[in-house]
N, C-alpha and C positions, 0 to 999 in steps of 0.2 A: 764896585760899579759906582760910578760918580753920580751926582743928583741929576746931571743932564744927559747921562747916557740913556740910549734907547734900550727897550726890553730885549734881552737875549733869548727869551723863551718862545715868545709868540710874535710874528712879524706884524701882526694887526694891533698888538697892544700899544696904547698911547701912554702908558705909565713910564715915567723914568725913575732912575735911582733904584734904590732897594725896595722891593715890593713882593707880596706874596698873593694878592688879588690883582688879576689882570683885568684890564678894561679898555675897549676900543674907545674912539671917539663915538659920539652919538651920530646916528643917522636921523635926520629930521626932515619933514616935508616942507613944503615952501609956504606952508600956511600955519597960522596960529588960531587958537579959539578966540572967542569973544572977550577973553581976559587977558590975552596976549601971551598965553602958554603955548608951547609947541603941542601939536597934535600927534600923538602916537610916537614920541621919540623911543628909539631902541638902540642896544649896544651889545656887542659881544663881551662876555665875562668869562673868566676862569678862576677857579679856586679848588684846591686839593686835587688837581688832575682833571676835573670835570669842567668842559666848555659848555656854556649855555647862553641863551639870549635874554637879556634883560629887557623885558617889555611888559606893558601894562601893569607895572608895579609888582611883577612876579619874575622869577627866573624860570625859563622854559627850555626844554630839550628841543634839539631840531624838529623832533616829530611833533611835539605840542605846539610849537611855533607855527609849523605848517597848518596844523588843524586850526589854530586861532585866527591864521591868515584868511583860511577858506571861509571860516564864519564871518569875518569881516567883509570879504568880498560879496557874500550873499546879502549881507546889510547894506553895503554901498549900492548893489543892484536895486534893493528895495527903496533907498533913497532916490535913485535915479527914477524909478517908476513914480515916486511922489512928485518929482519935478515934471514928469510927463503929464500926469493928471492935472497938475497946476497949470500947466501950459493950456491943456484943453478947456479947462474951466474958465480961463481968462478971454477965451476967444468969444466974440459976440455970436 
């Protein structure tokens, strides 16, 4: 395999040339934090036959990824409730 040839193992793998750890491009939101870093970047990875989601500084199984996403949704709902409370408090 040449250094520019795409991965023959996983169609989502963005690595080229010879490699044993497969990684997709990162999926990133349209926002950054106050320091300019992406918020919650994630990607697919595979090593030794296991495919996982690289996210939150850890390697997650699909089931663990879904559980963490559910936790995040609950947290975002709580943040949205804070915004609603702030709107009400700002009204005269």
